[in-house]
NURO-792252 format. One record per residue (C-alpha): residue in three letters; x, y, z. Coordinates in steps of 0.001 Angstrom, whole numbers, plus 500000, padded with zeros to 6 digits. Layout:
ALA, X, Y, Z
...
***
This chain:
UNK, 931647, 239748, 801717
UNK, 933716, 241282, 804569
UNK, 937281, 240066, 805160
UNK, 939155, 240861, 808396
UNK, 942974, 241022, 808548
UNK, 944430, 240780, 812085
UNK, 948103, 241168, 812993
UNK, 949939, 239282, 815753
UNK, 951028, 242275, 817840
UNK, 950145, 243085, 821423
UNK, 947515, 244282, 821479
UNK, 946457, 242823, 818070
UNK, 945200, 245300, 815497
UNK, 942902, 244517, 812619
UNK, 941507, 245869, 809392
UNK, 938535, 244935, 807296
UNK, 937947, 244668, 803542
UNK, 934622, 244536, 801784
UNK, 934871, 242631, 798520
UNK, 932106, 242956, 795972
UNK, 932464, 240251, 793335
UNK, 930471, 240402, 790131
UNK, 930743, 237057, 788368
UNK, 929636, 236582, 784762
UNK, 926867, 234151, 783922
UNK, 929051, 231050, 783431
UNK, 929784, 230710, 787158
UNK, 927435, 228514, 789130
UNK, 927421, 227507, 792808
UNK, 930367, 229737, 793610
UNK, 932045, 229245, 796960
UNK, 934746, 231684, 798112
UNK, 937492, 231353, 800646
UNK, 939911, 234057, 801772
UNK, 943338, 233104, 803131
UNK, 943979, 235135, 806307
UNK, 947774, 234959, 806058
UNK, 948356, 234826, 802281
UNK, 945842, 237479, 801208
UNK, 944615, 235189, 798444
UNK, 941001, 234786, 797449
UNK, 940050, 231300, 796281
UNK, 936842, 230262, 794522
UNK, 935581, 226720, 794169
UNK, 933421, 225196, 791409
UNK, 934147, 227883, 788840
UNK, 934778, 227595, 785144
UNK, 938065, 228617, 783582
UNK, 938803, 231535, 781226
UNK, 936586, 233957, 783226
UNK, 937481, 237528, 784058
UNK, 935544, 239072, 786945
UNK, 935690, 242736, 788046
UNK, 936356, 242880, 791814
UNK, 935928, 245872, 794134
UNK, 938262, 245648, 797145
UNK, 937834, 248096, 800053
UNK, 940119, 248222, 803119
UNK, 938281, 249304, 806287
UNK, 939574, 250116, 809760
UNK, 936906, 250138, 812433
UNK, 934394, 250178, 809588
UNK, 935986, 253291, 808057
UNK, 937190, 253049, 804483
UNK, 940937, 253594, 804190
UNK, 941473, 252561, 800561
UNK, 939745, 250822, 797686
UNK, 940679, 249331, 794331
UNK, 938794, 247753, 791408
UNK, 940678, 245010, 789586
UNK, 939941, 242608, 786733
UNK, 941631, 239460, 787952
UNK, 941954, 236333, 785801
UNK, 940314, 233240, 787167
UNK, 942942, 230486, 787007
UNK, 941927, 226806, 787052
UNK, 943536, 224589, 789679
UNK, 943331, 220902, 790371
UNK, 940294, 219306, 791956
UNK, 937899, 221835, 790443
UNK, 939253, 224890, 792271
UNK, 939967, 228300, 790825
UNK, 942203, 231097, 792007
UNK, 942175, 234872, 791681
UNK, 945701, 236235, 792024
UNK, 948151, 238542, 790339
UNK, 951292, 236827, 791723
UNK, 951876, 234518, 788761
UNK, 955036, 233506, 786870
UNK, 954588, 232333, 783308
UNK, 956920, 229805, 781686
UNK, 957038, 228222, 778248
UNK, 958847, 224883, 778054
UNK, 959270, 222763, 774894
UNK, 957895, 219282, 775368
UNK, 961171, 217656, 774288
UNK, 963199, 219340, 777031
UNK, 965182, 216817, 779027
UNK, 964890, 216864, 782825
UNK, 966984, 219779, 784072
UNK, 966907, 222931, 786132
UNK, 964400, 225400, 784770
UNK, 964647, 228495, 786940
UNK, 965309, 229825, 790405
UNK, 962400, 231143, 792437
UNK, 964555, 233665, 794328
UNK, 966335, 236713, 793033
UNK, 969874, 235361, 793454
UNK, 971872, 233011, 795700
UNK, 973507, 236089, 797322
UNK, 970077, 237469, 798176
UNK, 969193, 234195, 799837
UNK, 972431, 234147, 801833
UNK, 972257, 237773, 802955
UNK, 968634, 238054, 803958
UNK, 967463, 234620, 804940
UNK, 970533, 232541, 805853
UNK, 968896, 229273, 804774
UNK, 965706, 229884, 806713
UNK, 963492, 229674, 803645
UNK, 961796, 226421, 802806
UNK, 960324, 225858, 799322
UNK, 957772, 223241, 798348
UNK, 955117, 222527, 795764
UNK, 951677, 222456, 797276
UNK, 950730, 218853, 797959
UNK, 947497, 219090, 795981
UNK, 949360, 220300, 792886
UNK, 952099, 217665, 792680
UNK, 951974, 215354, 789682
UNK, 955607, 214271, 789361
UNK, 956682, 216476, 786484
UNK, 958141, 219326, 788504
UNK, 960182, 219430, 791695
UNK, 961579, 222332, 793694
UNK, 964741, 222280, 795794
UNK, 963503, 222941, 799299
UNK, 966529, 225008, 800284
UNK, 967624, 226858, 797124
UNK, 964245, 227376, 795471
UNK, 965521, 225951, 792189
UNK, 962728, 224587, 790021
UNK, 963523, 221381, 788141
UNK, 961821, 219491, 785384
UNK, 961759, 216024, 786910
UNK, 959973, 214088, 784170
UNK, 959688, 214690, 780432
UNK, 956596, 216521, 779230
UNK, 954128, 215509, 776556
UNK, 952094, 218282, 774971
UNK, 949556, 215800, 773653
UNK, 948911, 214543, 777199
UNK, 949007, 217868, 779060
UNK, 949567, 221226, 777379
UNK, 949483, 223402, 780501
UNK, 950435, 223125, 784144
UNK, 949493, 225439, 786982
UNK, 950810, 224788, 790458
UNK, 951658, 226624, 793643
UNK, 955086, 226935, 795162
UNK, 954836, 227704, 798859
UNK, 957712, 229543, 800541
UNK, 957887, 229314, 804333
UNK, 960081, 231932, 806019
UNK, 961418, 230543, 809311
UNK, 963308, 233769, 810050
UNK, 960091, 235224, 811356
UNK, 958203, 234250, 814434
UNK, 955757, 232814, 813783
UNK, 956934, 231564, 810329
UNK, 955284, 233324, 807406
UNK, 954116, 231654, 804192
UNK, 953983, 233150, 800724
UNK, 952804, 231570, 797518
UNK, 953790, 232021, 793886
UNK, 951777, 230491, 791108
UNK, 953686, 228984, 788219
UNK, 951844, 228800, 784899
UNK, 953784, 226475, 782604
UNK, 952746, 226338, 778963
UNK, 954115, 223282, 777161
UNK, 955337, 224110, 773688
UNK, 954381, 221481, 771140
UNK, 957153, 219847, 769125
UNK, 956586, 218068, 765835
UNK, 957209, 214596, 767229
UNK, 954336, 212746, 765552
UNK, 953964, 211748, 761918
UNK, 950628, 211663, 760140
UNK, 949171, 208166, 760085
UNK, 946611, 206310, 757991
UNK, 944508, 203465, 759328
UNK, 945731, 201189, 756504
UNK, 948882, 200863, 754439
UNK, 947086, 199584, 751334
UNK, 943496, 200070, 750208
UNK, 941445, 199149, 747132
UNK, 938746, 201544, 745989
UNK, 936565, 201615, 742901
UNK, 934739, 204000, 740619
UNK, 932549, 203403, 737569
UNK, 934080, 204334, 734248
UNK, 931145, 206555, 733290
UNK, 931594, 208763, 736365
UNK, 931576, 212430, 735297
UNK, 934561, 214644, 735914
UNK, 934551, 215870, 739505
UNK, 933004, 212724, 740974
UNK, 934075, 211997, 744553
UNK, 935957, 208696, 744640
UNK, 937301, 208504, 748208
UNK, 938145, 210632, 751228
UNK, 941540, 210024, 752787
UNK, 941865, 210851, 756459
UNK, 945273, 210897, 758088
UNK, 945620, 211725, 761769
UNK, 948547, 213549, 763357
UNK, 949021, 213201, 767086
UNK, 950713, 216559, 767521
UNK, 948674, 219107, 769386
UNK, 949343, 222491, 767851
UNK, 947789, 223704, 764628
UNK, 950584, 223534, 762066
UNK, 952259, 220450, 763527
UNK, 949014, 218521, 763286
UNK, 947605, 220103, 760145
UNK, 947774, 217544, 757335
UNK, 948058, 218161, 753624
UNK, 947824, 215505, 750919
UNK, 949348, 214857, 747522
UNK, 949281, 211877, 745161
UNK, 951618, 210294, 742647
UNK, 950694, 207681, 740048
UNK, 952952, 204648, 739620
UNK, 952760, 205056, 735845
UNK, 953547, 208654, 734860
UNK, 950961, 210216, 732601
UNK, 948239, 207790, 733708
UNK, 946447, 209604, 736503
UNK, 942889, 210778, 735916
UNK, 942489, 211846, 739566
UNK, 943099, 214890, 741763
UNK, 943252, 215145, 745551
UNK, 942294, 218180, 747612
UNK, 945425, 219133, 749568
UNK, 943548, 220006, 752759
UNK, 940441, 217812, 752751
UNK, 941945, 214630, 751268
UNK, 939063, 214186, 748803
UNK, 940000, 212195, 745703
UNK, 937969, 213161, 742616
UNK, 938001, 212357, 738915
UNK, 939845, 214960, 736872
UNK, 939278, 213534, 733388
UNK, 936947, 210983, 731742
UNK, 937635, 207364, 732640
UNK, 937911, 204447, 730225
UNK, 938258, 201006, 731770
UNK, 939127, 199448, 728417
UNK, 942151, 201758, 728153
UNK, 943161, 202039, 731829
UNK, 941496, 199385, 734026
UNK, 943356, 200259, 737246
UNK, 945371, 203144, 738627
UNK, 947846, 202671, 741472
UNK, 948451, 205807, 743513
UNK, 950821, 206684, 746318
UNK, 948931, 208986, 748680
UNK, 951181, 210998, 750969
UNK, 950144, 212990, 754013
UNK, 952482, 215688, 755336
UNK, 952160, 217882, 758384
UNK, 952798, 221606, 758044
UNK, 955483, 222311, 760619
UNK, 956861, 225834, 760295
UNK, 960324, 224522, 759491
UNK, 959987, 222641, 756234
UNK, 962861, 220315, 757102
UNK, 961007, 219234, 760250
UNK, 957891, 218152, 758416
UNK, 956917, 214512, 758732
UNK, 955408, 212326, 756013
UNK, 953468, 209095, 755821
UNK, 952193, 207328, 752706
UNK, 949812, 204594, 751695
UNK, 949217, 202790, 748426
UNK, 945752, 203031, 746887
UNK, 944624, 200828, 744021
UNK, 941731, 202418, 742145
UNK, 939750, 199863, 740162
UNK, 937750, 201277, 737260
UNK, 934417, 199440, 737145
UNK, 933128, 198433, 733725
UNK, 930024, 199922, 732143
UNK, 928425, 198239, 729109
UNK, 929475, 200900, 726651
UNK, 930707, 198729, 723756
UNK, 928764, 196618, 721269
UNK, 930166, 193289, 720043
UNK, 932188, 193457, 716833
UNK, 932338, 190531, 714413
UNK, 935850, 189385, 713669
UNK, 935078, 186298, 711530
UNK, 935079, 186448, 707715
UNK, 931620, 187018, 706179
UNK, 932054, 184298, 703517
UNK, 932022, 180521, 703966
UNK, 932301, 177515, 701616
UNK, 930894, 174033, 702138
UNK, 930803, 170965, 699918
UNK, 927430, 169631, 699096
UNK, 928402, 166165, 700234
UNK, 929324, 167368, 703707
UNK, 927900, 165053, 706346
UNK, 925189, 166278, 708677
UNK, 926826, 168063, 711631
UNK, 929865, 169149, 709631
UNK, 931468, 172445, 710612
UNK, 930734, 175146, 708105
UNK, 932175, 178258, 709783
UNK, 933386, 179571, 713150
UNK, 931636, 182815, 713992
UNK, 933663, 185089, 716290
UNK, 933107, 188529, 717798
UNK, 934884, 190695, 720331
UNK, 933503, 192912, 723081
UNK, 936079, 194878, 725117
UNK, 933721, 195210, 728095
UNK, 934353, 193033, 731125
UNK, 932393, 190161, 732655
UNK, 928815, 189790, 731499
UNK, 929116, 193050, 729591
UNK, 931717, 191434, 727335
UNK, 930183, 187936, 727114
UNK, 928820, 187444, 723572
UNK, 926151, 185027, 722319
UNK, 925222, 184312, 718690
UNK, 922033, 183572, 716789
UNK, 920704, 183378, 713210
UNK, 918172, 186075, 712450
UNK, 917223, 185133, 708883
UNK, 918226, 183228, 705727
UNK, 918375, 179780, 707253
UNK, 916018, 178120, 704794
UNK, 914828, 174656, 705744
UNK, 916877, 175044, 708927
UNK, 919906, 173798, 707037
UNK, 922330, 175176, 709630
UNK, 922649, 175377, 713404
UNK, 924662, 178036, 715248
UNK, 925912, 177330, 718780
UNK, 925141, 180518, 720743
UNK, 928214, 180283, 722962
UNK, 930972, 178877, 720774
UNK, 929844, 180423, 717487
UNK, 930256, 177111, 715623
UNK, 928011, 176896, 712553
UNK, 927198, 173332, 711463
UNK, 924904, 171592, 708980
UNK, 921682, 170010, 710208
UNK, 920625, 168301, 706946
UNK, 922206, 167133, 703640
UNK, 923065, 169885, 701199
UNK, 922429, 169699, 697460
UNK, 924240, 172062, 695206
UNK, 921863, 171237, 692441
UNK, 918896, 172397, 694578
UNK, 920447, 175423, 696334
UNK, 923958, 176609, 695760
UNK, 924056, 179616, 698139
UNK, 922704, 180697, 701529
UNK, 922734, 184233, 702861
UNK, 922410, 184294, 706649
UNK, 921919, 187321, 708884
UNK, 923772, 186730, 712162
UNK, 923299, 188536, 715487
UNK, 925946, 188977, 718220
UNK, 924484, 189991, 721599
UNK, 926335, 190865, 724820
UNK, 925113, 190149, 728358
UNK, 925085, 193703, 729690
UNK, 922168, 195748, 730930
UNK, 920903, 197073, 728667
UNK, 922187, 194612, 726073
UNK, 924102, 195809, 723039
UNK, 924295, 193959, 719737
UNK, 925573, 193993, 716193
UNK, 924788, 191969, 713029
UNK, 926664, 190451, 710098
UNK, 925653, 189028, 706735
UNK, 927274, 185633, 706102
UNK, 927264, 184233, 702549
UNK, 927593, 180429, 702381
UNK, 928438, 178929, 699010
UNK, 927714, 175228, 698492
UNK, 930476, 173593, 696421
UNK, 929521, 171021, 693796
UNK, 930853, 167474, 693860
UNK, 930636, 164933, 690996
UNK, 927623, 163132, 692278
UNK, 925454, 163140, 689110
UNK, 925858, 160745, 686092
UNK, 925197, 162088, 682593
UNK, 921669, 161424, 681302
UNK, 920779, 161109, 677586
UNK, 917810, 163077, 676485
UNK, 916472, 160042, 674586
UNK, 916733, 156401, 675392
UNK, 916757, 155352, 671683
UNK, 918212, 157093, 668654
UNK, 917601, 155857, 665042
UNK, 919546, 157044, 662014
UNK, 920190, 155954, 658356
UNK, 923296, 156343, 656238
UNK, 924072, 155634, 652525
UNK, 926465, 152850, 651890
UNK, 928643, 155004, 649732
UNK, 928716, 157830, 652327
UNK, 932122, 159364, 652633
UNK, 933881, 159119, 655971
UNK, 933136, 162066, 658234
UNK, 929725, 162775, 656894
UNK, 927018, 163716, 659494
UNK, 924881, 160827, 660564
UNK, 922825, 161964, 663604
UNK, 923119, 163908, 666957
UNK, 922826, 162431, 670446
UNK, 922530, 164630, 673575
UNK, 923115, 164000, 677308
UNK, 923100, 166339, 680355
UNK, 925054, 166270, 683682
UNK, 923583, 168242, 686583
UNK, 926969, 168708, 688144
UNK, 928673, 171958, 687511
***
């Protein structure tokens, strides 16, 4: 493109510049505008962070007087515009800075008094105003008018226009202020909840992923928003878990045993990584880890393997209370009982839930004095686990049988002169009781 610069003299003189712009592939639908008075080239609809080599040639009456090739940064402006300029001032302002004077846009107050005598007028370009910065129209002092927030806006770029009324006609010049907002560690990490309950099966192998904690930090810069995690168990020495300091993944670090440790209560703390350790912010939550039961224990009989019952016990009498323990939880630890063998003539009945063993028919010591039962205890897990016990039941005799003579009639003879104490005859009787 050809740009013409014309002065205001009489007669007016002019020069021409041919600008060859090579734009890299990211730029689409580029529209250029050259300011006649400011000497600033503006481009519209251009993406940021682009560096374009520019050939600038100054011509007078189509004769080249000078040329220069520059690599000018393309600077994003509001409303989708971009600017190519080398008249830029860079500032870095911490986001917690209170409203105050930031800088002066002129060399010194004496310079202003000596050379311009108050004929300079400073203003922020109307399109660039957003309320955070103000400039004193007479002194050129730049003020922070409203507190900054890095998380809302991390960079500002605006134009300060200086109008010099000491010249006729007045001349304008523009300086571009690039203000980088410095992030401060003013946000703490945060969890979505303050208390959570999570679970893991007790047969989980070491290294099993249990949960992923995810704390967010609203700070914008890397270290201020980078979160690291650590955990602490409420009962020292009872913590079979580890947490990855960067990823927040909670994994098993040792074998679990619900029967020994059914729950683990952890305090999970997230800390940002601000450069100054004393400035680091923390936030914690409480996590209750419930160890889920697996059917890994068989029932164990706890009742004595010997029982006694009188033979005259009524039908339905309690003979023995069968008991067993299973440390598993829920159905896995619920035990039922049954008789596998030895219950001749179905003399006994075992309640499968209560374990109460009772008689179902009259007992007779004289017919059977001992029963040997094989008992089974079965849990309700999947798959089921079981154990067995041999129970010996002794029937106790009661005096329920009268003596019976072997003969109904005995006959004997004795001499009349028999001495006292001499043998006459023998009678015999039996009693079936013991």
